[in-house]
Biopython code that builds the backbone (N, CA, C, O; Angstrom):
import numpy as np
from Bio.PDB.StructureBuilder import StructureBuilder

atoms = [
    (1, "MET", "N", (177.400, -109.351, 208.393)),
    (1, "MET", "CA", (178.778, -109.057, 208.747)),
    (1, "MET", "C", (178.783, -107.871, 209.710)),
    (1, "MET", "O", (178.133, -106.855, 209.463)),
    (2, "ASN", "N", (179.511, -108.011, 210.792)),
    (2, "ASN", "CA", (179.626, -106.955, 211.793)),
    (2, "ASN", "C", (180.890, -106.149, 211.512)),
    (2, "ASN", "O", (182.000, -106.587, 211.814)),
    (3, "LEU", "N", (180.705, -104.979, 210.938)),
    (3, "LEU", "CA", (181.856, -104.145, 210.584)),
    (3, "LEU", "C", (182.361, -103.323, 211.758)),
    (3, "LEU", "O", (183.313, -102.557, 211.607)),
    (4, "GLU", "N", (181.751, -103.463, 212.912)),
    (4, "GLU", "CA", (182.203, -102.723, 214.087)),
    (4, "GLU", "C", (183.499, -103.289, 214.656)),
    (4, "GLU", "O", (184.216, -102.595, 215.377)),
    (5, "GLN", "N", (183.801, -104.543, 214.335)),
    (5, "GLN", "CA", (185.015, -105.195, 214.813)),
    (5, "GLN", "C", (186.141, -105.007, 213.809)),
    (5, "GLN", "O", (185.990, -105.325, 212.630)),
    (6, "ALA", "N", (187.255, -104.496, 214.272)),
    (6, "ALA", "CA", (188.422, -104.335, 213.397)),
    (6, "ALA", "C", (189.055, -105.700, 213.144)),
    (6, "ALA", "O", (189.512, -106.363, 214.075)),
    (7, "SER", "N", (189.079, -106.109, 211.890)),
    (7, "SER", "CA", (189.726, -107.366, 211.506)),
    (7, "SER", "C", (190.214, -107.221, 210.068)),
    (7, "SER", "O", (189.771, -106.332, 209.341)),
    (8, "GLN", "N", (191.111, -108.083, 209.670)),
    (8, "GLN", "CA", (191.624, -108.042, 208.299)),
    (8, "GLN", "C", (190.501, -108.284, 207.299)),
    (8, "GLN", "O", (190.452, -107.631, 206.257)),
    (9, "ASN", "N", (189.596, -109.216, 207.602)),
    (9, "ASN", "CA", (188.483, -109.489, 206.688)),
    (9, "ASN", "C", (187.574, -108.274, 206.543)),
    (9, "ASN", "O", (187.155, -107.937, 205.436)),
    (10, "ASN", "N", (187.271, -107.619, 207.658)),
    (10, "ASN", "CA", (186.428, -106.428, 207.599)),
    (10, "ASN", "C", (187.136, -105.289, 206.876)),
    (10, "ASN", "O", (186.510, -104.535, 206.132)),
    (11, "LEU", "N", (188.429, -105.168, 207.095)),
    (11, "LEU", "CA", (189.207, -104.143, 206.414)),
    (11, "LEU", "C", (189.161, -104.371, 204.904)),
    (11, "LEU", "O", (188.972, -103.429, 204.134)),
    (12, "LYS", "N", (189.333, -105.610, 204.490)),
    (12, "LYS", "CA", (189.268, -105.951, 203.072)),
    (12, "LYS", "C", (187.890, -105.620, 202.507)),
    (12, "LYS", "O", (187.790, -105.046, 201.422)),
    (13, "PHE", "N", (186.833, -105.972, 203.226)),
    (13, "PHE", "CA", (185.473, -105.697, 202.784)),
    (13, "PHE", "C", (185.231, -104.194, 202.613)),
    (13, "PHE", "O", (184.657, -103.755, 201.617)),
    (14, "ILE", "N", (185.677, -103.418, 203.598)),
    (14, "ILE", "CA", (185.500, -101.964, 203.558)),
    (14, "ILE", "C", (186.260, -101.356, 202.376)),
    (14, "ILE", "O", (185.715, -100.528, 201.647)),
    (15, "LEU", "N", (187.495, -101.759, 202.191)),
    (15, "LEU", "CA", (188.296, -101.216, 201.096)),
    (15, "LEU", "C", (187.709, -101.588, 199.736)),
    (15, "LEU", "O", (187.710, -100.769, 198.816)),
    (16, "GLU", "N", (187.211, -102.811, 199.604)),
    (16, "GLU", "CA", (186.568, -103.212, 198.348)),
    (16, "GLU", "C", (185.310, -102.383, 198.108)),
    (16, "GLU", "O", (185.045, -101.964, 196.982)),
    (17, "GLY", "N", (184.536, -102.147, 199.166)),
    (17, "GLY", "CA", (183.329, -101.339, 199.043)),
    (17, "GLY", "C", (183.646, -99.911, 198.634)),
    (17, "GLY", "O", (182.974, -99.339, 197.776)),
    (18, "ILE", "N", (184.668, -99.339, 199.248)),
    (18, "ILE", "CA", (185.086, -97.979, 198.893)),
    (18, "ILE", "C", (185.533, -97.953, 197.435)),
    (18, "ILE", "O", (185.138, -97.064, 196.680)),
    (19, "GLY", "N", (186.348, -98.914, 197.041)),
    (19, "GLY", "CA", (186.836, -98.971, 195.663)),
    (19, "GLY", "C", (185.715, -99.114, 194.647)),
    (19, "GLY", "O", (185.737, -98.471, 193.598)),
    (20, "ASN", "N", (184.739, -99.953, 194.956)),
    (20, "ASN", "CA", (183.609, -100.147, 194.050)),
    (20, "ASN", "C", (182.782, -98.869, 193.936)),
    (20, "ASN", "O", (182.398, -98.470, 192.837)),
    (21, "HIS", "N", (182.514, -98.242, 195.051)),
    (21, "HIS", "CA", (181.678, -97.034, 195.034)),
    (21, "HIS", "C", (182.378, -95.876, 194.342)),
    (21, "HIS", "O", (181.744, -95.101, 193.627)),
    (22, "LEU", "N", (183.681, -95.755, 194.553)),
    (22, "LEU", "CA", (184.434, -94.673, 193.919)),
    (22, "LEU", "C", (184.894, -95.027, 192.508)),
    (22, "LEU", "O", (185.476, -94.197, 191.809)),
    (23, "LYS", "N", (184.624, -96.276, 192.092)),
    (23, "LYS", "CA", (185.026, -96.763, 190.767)),
    (23, "LYS", "C", (186.531, -96.592, 190.543)),
    (23, "LYS", "O", (186.975, -96.060, 189.525)),
    (24, "VAL", "N", (187.292, -97.058, 191.524)),
    (24, "VAL", "CA", (188.748, -96.949, 191.475)),
    (24, "VAL", "C", (189.298, -97.954, 190.466)),
    (24, "VAL", "O", (189.043, -99.155, 190.566)),
    (25, "ALA", "N", (190.044, -97.457, 189.508)),
    (25, "ALA", "CA", (190.647, -98.323, 188.495)),
    (25, "ALA", "C", (191.914, -98.983, 189.032)),
    (25, "ALA", "O", (192.148, -100.166, 188.787)),
    (26, "ASN", "N", (192.726, -98.230, 189.757)),
    (26, "ASN", "CA", (193.977, -98.745, 190.309)),
    (26, "ASN", "C", (193.701, -99.368, 191.677)),
    (26, "ASN", "O", (193.776, -98.689, 192.701)),
    (27, "ARG", "N", (193.384, -100.653, 191.688)),
    (27, "ARG", "CA", (193.034, -101.335, 192.934)),
    (27, "ARG", "C", (194.241, -101.546, 193.846)),
    (27, "ARG", "O", (194.079, -101.965, 194.992)),
    (28, "GLY", "N", (195.435, -101.266, 193.359)),
    (28, "GLY", "CA", (196.621, -101.348, 194.204)),
    (28, "GLY", "C", (196.551, -100.387, 195.374)),
    (28, "GLY", "O", (197.141, -100.637, 196.425)),
    (29, "LEU", "N", (195.836, -99.296, 195.198)),
    (29, "LEU", "CA", (195.638, -98.323, 196.271)),
    (29, "LEU", "C", (194.829, -98.915, 197.423)),
    (29, "LEU", "O", (194.869, -98.398, 198.539)),
    (30, "LEU", "N", (194.100, -99.990, 197.160)),
    (30, "LEU", "CA", (193.171, -100.560, 198.139)),
    (30, "LEU", "C", (193.615, -101.914, 198.685)),
    (30, "LEU", "O", (192.787, -102.677, 199.183)),
    (31, "ASP", "N", (194.877, -102.216, 198.600)),
    (31, "ASP", "CA", (195.401, -103.478, 199.131)),
    (31, "ASP", "C", (195.347, -103.431, 200.654)),
    (31, "ASP", "O", (195.999, -102.581, 201.259)),
    (32, "PRO", "N", (194.584, -104.325, 201.289)),
    (32, "PRO", "CA", (194.461, -104.306, 202.755)),
    (32, "PRO", "C", (195.789, -104.419, 203.493)),
    (32, "PRO", "O", (195.911, -103.963, 204.630)),
    (33, "ASN", "N", (196.776, -105.019, 202.855)),
    (33, "ASN", "CA", (198.092, -105.149, 203.490)),
    (33, "ASN", "C", (198.807, -103.811, 203.629)),
    (33, "ASN", "O", (199.778, -103.694, 204.378)),
    (34, "ASP", "N", (198.329, -102.808, 202.910)),
    (34, "ASP", "CA", (198.933, -101.483, 202.962)),
    (34, "ASP", "C", (198.322, -100.588, 204.041)),
    (34, "ASP", "O", (198.675, -99.413, 204.150)),
    (35, "TYR", "N", (197.416, -101.138, 204.827)),
    (35, "TYR", "CA", (196.734, -100.361, 205.867)),
    (35, "TYR", "C", (196.894, -101.032, 207.222)),
    (35, "TYR", "O", (196.839, -102.258, 207.326)),
    (36, "ASP", "N", (197.091, -100.226, 208.260)),
    (36, "ASP", "CA", (197.162, -100.740, 209.627)),
    (36, "ASP", "C", (195.763, -100.857, 210.200)),
    (36, "ASP", "O", (194.898, -100.023, 209.934)),
    (37, "LEU", "N", (195.550, -101.897, 210.984)),
    (37, "LEU", "CA", (194.258, -102.048, 211.649)),
    (37, "LEU", "C", (193.984, -100.912, 212.635)),
    (37, "LEU", "O", (192.827, -100.648, 212.963)),
    (38, "ASN", "N", (195.030, -100.241, 213.108)),
    (38, "ASN", "CA", (194.790, -99.128, 214.025)),
    (38, "ASN", "C", (194.151, -97.937, 213.306)),
    (38, "ASN", "O", (193.701, -96.997, 213.961)),
    (39, "LYS", "N", (194.102, -97.961, 211.981)),
    (39, "LYS", "CA", (193.406, -96.940, 211.179)),
    (39, "LYS", "C", (192.012, -97.412, 210.760)),
    (39, "LYS", "O", (191.338, -96.751, 209.969)),
    (40, "TYR", "N", (191.590, -98.547, 211.290)),
    (40, "TYR", "CA", (190.310, -99.144, 210.892)),
    (40, "TYR", "C", (189.141, -98.191, 211.120)),
    (40, "TYR", "O", (188.272, -98.063, 210.257)),
    (41, "ASP", "N", (189.110, -97.527, 212.261)),
    (41, "ASP", "CA", (187.995, -96.625, 212.558)),
    (41, "ASP", "C", (187.906, -95.491, 211.543)),
    (41, "ASP", "O", (186.808, -95.098, 211.147)),
    (42, "ASP", "N", (189.060, -94.960, 211.118)),
    (42, "ASP", "CA", (189.070, -93.904, 210.104)),
    (42, "ASP", "C", (188.509, -94.433, 208.774)),
    (42, "ASP", "O", (187.708, -93.766, 208.119)),
    (43, "LEU", "N", (188.934, -95.617, 208.397)),
    (43, "LEU", "CA", (188.466, -96.202, 207.147)),
    (43, "LEU", "C", (186.980, -96.544, 207.217)),
    (43, "LEU", "O", (186.244, -96.350, 206.250)),
    (44, "LYS", "N", (186.550, -97.050, 208.358)),
    (44, "LYS", "CA", (185.124, -97.381, 208.547)),
    (44, "LYS", "C", (184.284, -96.116, 208.453)),
    (44, "LYS", "O", (183.204, -96.138, 207.863)),
    (45, "MET", "N", (184.756, -95.023, 209.019)),
    (45, "MET", "CA", (184.031, -93.762, 208.954)),
    (45, "MET", "C", (183.916, -93.293, 207.502)),
    (45, "MET", "O", (182.854, -92.839, 207.076)),
    (46, "MET", "N", (185.008, -93.405, 206.746)),
    (46, "MET", "CA", (184.964, -93.026, 205.331)),
    (46, "MET", "C", (183.979, -93.913, 204.567)),
    (46, "MET", "O", (183.203, -93.421, 203.748)),
    (47, "TYR", "N", (184.014, -95.209, 204.833)),
    (47, "TYR", "CA", (183.101, -96.161, 204.195)),
    (47, "TYR", "C", (181.652, -95.787, 204.487)),
    (47, "TYR", "O", (180.820, -95.751, 203.580)),
    (48, "ASP", "N", (181.358, -95.514, 205.743)),
    (48, "ASP", "CA", (179.992, -95.145, 206.130)),
    (48, "ASP", "C", (179.549, -93.850, 205.453)),
    (48, "ASP", "O", (178.408, -93.739, 205.004)),
    (49, "MET", "N", (180.447, -92.879, 205.381)),
    (49, "MET", "CA", (180.116, -91.597, 204.745)),
    (49, "MET", "C", (179.842, -91.785, 203.254)),
    (49, "MET", "O", (178.906, -91.198, 202.712)),
    (50, "ILE", "N", (180.652, -92.594, 202.603)),
    (50, "ILE", "CA", (180.468, -92.846, 201.173)),
    (50, "ILE", "C", (179.134, -93.541, 200.927)),
    (50, "ILE", "O", (178.396, -93.171, 200.014)),
    (51, "LYS", "N", (178.827, -94.543, 201.737)),
    (51, "LYS", "CA", (177.580, -95.283, 201.580)),
    (51, "LYS", "C", (176.378, -94.372, 201.833)),
    (51, "LYS", "O", (175.383, -94.440, 201.111)),
    (52, "GLN", "N", (176.468, -93.536, 202.840)),
    (52, "GLN", "CA", (175.366, -92.645, 203.188)),
    (52, "GLN", "C", (175.164, -91.572, 202.120)),
    (52, "GLN", "O", (174.030, -91.239, 201.777)),
    (53, "LYS", "N", (176.242, -91.043, 201.606)),
    (53, "LYS", "CA", (176.197, -89.953, 200.637)),
    (53, "LYS", "C", (175.591, -90.398, 199.315)),
    (53, "LYS", "O", (174.870, -89.633, 198.674)),
    (54, "GLY", "N", (175.876, -91.621, 198.907)),
    (54, "GLY", "CA", (175.371, -92.088, 197.614)),
    (54, "GLY", "C", (176.260, -91.600, 196.491)),
    (54, "GLY", "O", (177.445, -91.932, 196.443)),
    (55, "ASN", "N", (175.701, -90.814, 195.588)),
    (55, "ASN", "CA", (176.476, -90.285, 194.468)),
    (55, "ASN", "C", (177.411, -89.193, 194.935)),
    (55, "ASN", "O", (177.021, -88.291, 195.677)),
    (56, "LEU", "N", (178.647, -89.288, 194.491)),
    (56, "LEU", "CA", (179.656, -88.297, 194.850)),
    (56, "LEU", "C", (180.067, -87.502, 193.625)),
    (56, "LEU", "O", (180.113, -88.022, 192.510)),
    (57, "SER", "N", (180.360, -86.244, 193.851)),
    (57, "SER", "CA", (180.922, -85.439, 192.763)),
    (57, "SER", "C", (182.363, -85.891, 192.535)),
    (57, "SER", "O", (182.935, -86.614, 193.351)),
    (58, "ALA", "N", (182.926, -85.466, 191.443)),
    (58, "ALA", "CA", (184.321, -85.805, 191.151)),
    (58, "ALA", "C", (185.251, -85.257, 192.226)),
    (58, "ALA", "O", (186.216, -85.918, 192.607)),
    (59, "LEU", "N", (184.968, -84.056, 192.715)),
    (59, "LEU", "CA", (185.798, -83.472, 193.772)),
    (59, "LEU", "C", (185.684, -84.248, 195.080)),
    (59, "LEU", "O", (186.679, -84.445, 195.778)),
    (60, "GLU", "N", (184.478, -84.686, 195.411)),
    (60, "GLU", "CA", (184.294, -85.479, 196.629)),
    (60, "GLU", "C", (185.022, -86.811, 196.513)),
    (60, "GLU", "O", (185.685, -87.237, 197.459)),
    (61, "ALA", "N", (184.909, -87.470, 195.373)),
    (61, "ALA", "CA", (185.594, -88.744, 195.168)),
    (61, "ALA", "C", (187.104, -88.560, 195.284)),
    (61, "ALA", "O", (187.784, -89.382, 195.898)),
    (62, "GLN", "N", (187.625, -87.497, 194.703)),
    (62, "GLN", "CA", (189.065, -87.223, 194.786)),
    (62, "GLN", "C", (189.489, -86.971, 196.230)),
    (62, "GLN", "O", (190.562, -87.403, 196.651)),
    (63, "ALA", "N", (188.652, -86.277, 196.981)),
    (63, "ALA", "CA", (188.960, -86.018, 198.393)),
    (63, "ALA", "C", (189.050, -87.322, 199.176)),
    (63, "ALA", "O", (189.936, -87.470, 200.018)),
    (64, "PHE", "N", (188.157, -88.267, 198.919)),
    (64, "PHE", "CA", (188.217, -89.556, 199.599)),
    (64, "PHE", "C", (189.474, -90.322, 199.193)),
    (64, "PHE", "O", (190.115, -90.948, 200.036)),
    (65, "LEU", "N", (189.826, -90.279, 197.928)),
    (65, "LEU", "CA", (191.045, -90.955, 197.484)),
    (65, "LEU", "C", (192.284, -90.336, 198.116)),
    (65, "LEU", "O", (193.216, -91.049, 198.491)),
    (66, "ASP", "N", (192.298, -89.028, 198.233)),
    (66, "ASP", "CA", (193.415, -88.356, 198.899)),
    (66, "ASP", "C", (193.509, -88.789, 200.355)),
    (66, "ASP", "O", (194.605, -89.004, 200.874)),
    (67, "GLU", "N", (192.371, -88.916, 201.009)),
    (67, "GLU", "CA", (192.354, -89.337, 202.409)),
    (67, "GLU", "C", (192.847, -90.781, 202.544)),
    (67, "GLU", "O", (193.557, -91.106, 203.496)),
    (68, "LEU", "N", (192.477, -91.640, 201.605)),
    (68, "LEU", "CA", (192.981, -93.021, 201.623)),
    (68, "LEU", "C", (194.501, -93.044, 201.538)),
    (68, "LEU", "O", (195.157, -93.824, 202.228)),
    (69, "ARG", "N", (195.051, -92.193, 200.697)),
    (69, "ARG", "CA", (196.510, -92.127, 200.575)),
    (69, "ARG", "C", (197.157, -91.698, 201.890)),
    (69, "ARG", "O", (198.254, -92.144, 202.227)),
    (70, "GLU", "N", (196.476, -90.841, 202.618)),
    (70, "GLU", "CA", (197.001, -90.357, 203.893)),
    (70, "GLU", "C", (197.050, -91.434, 204.971)),
    (70, "GLU", "O", (197.962, -91.442, 205.798)),
    (71, "VAL", "N", (196.073, -92.347, 204.968)),
    (71, "VAL", "CA", (196.033, -93.355, 206.036)),
    (71, "VAL", "C", (196.781, -94.629, 205.680)),
    (71, "VAL", "O", (196.918, -95.518, 206.520)),
    (72, "ARG", "N", (197.268, -94.732, 204.446)),
    (72, "ARG", "CA", (198.061, -95.901, 204.059)),
    (72, "ARG", "C", (199.395, -95.912, 204.811)),
    (72, "ARG", "O", (199.921, -94.874, 205.212)),
    (73, "LYS", "N", (199.915, -97.122, 204.982)),
    (73, "LYS", "CA", (201.257, -97.259, 205.537)),
    (73, "LYS", "C", (202.243, -96.647, 204.555)),
    (73, "LYS", "O", (202.019, -96.674, 203.345)),
    (74, "ASN", "N", (203.313, -96.107, 205.063)),
    (74, "ASN", "CA", (204.344, -95.559, 204.173)),
    (74, "ASN", "C", (205.373, -96.595, 203.831)),
    (74, "ASN", "O", (206.315, -96.309, 203.091)),
]
sb = StructureBuilder()
sb.init_structure("model")
sb.init_model(0)
sb.init_chain("A")
sb.init_seg("    ")
for serial, (resi, resn, name, xyz) in enumerate(atoms, 1):
    if name == "N":
        sb.init_residue(resn, " ", resi, " ")
    sb.init_atom(name, np.array(xyz, "f"), 0.0, 1.0, " ", f" {name:<3s}", serial, name[0])
structure = sb.get_structure()
């Protein structure tokens, strides 16, 4: 899968990956319909950082969740 291309399928894949890695219980926060594709690069960067970092502290995980809330559509 080429995640360099912004698409709804890639957005869904990235959000699912972020949710799985952060062990998000409330998956409503990760509904792809709540995100604009113009924010895809920001989300991809977060996904890459999470994957590269591996284990996250509770504070780091919370920071990523806060950032997700910021890029969601209002």
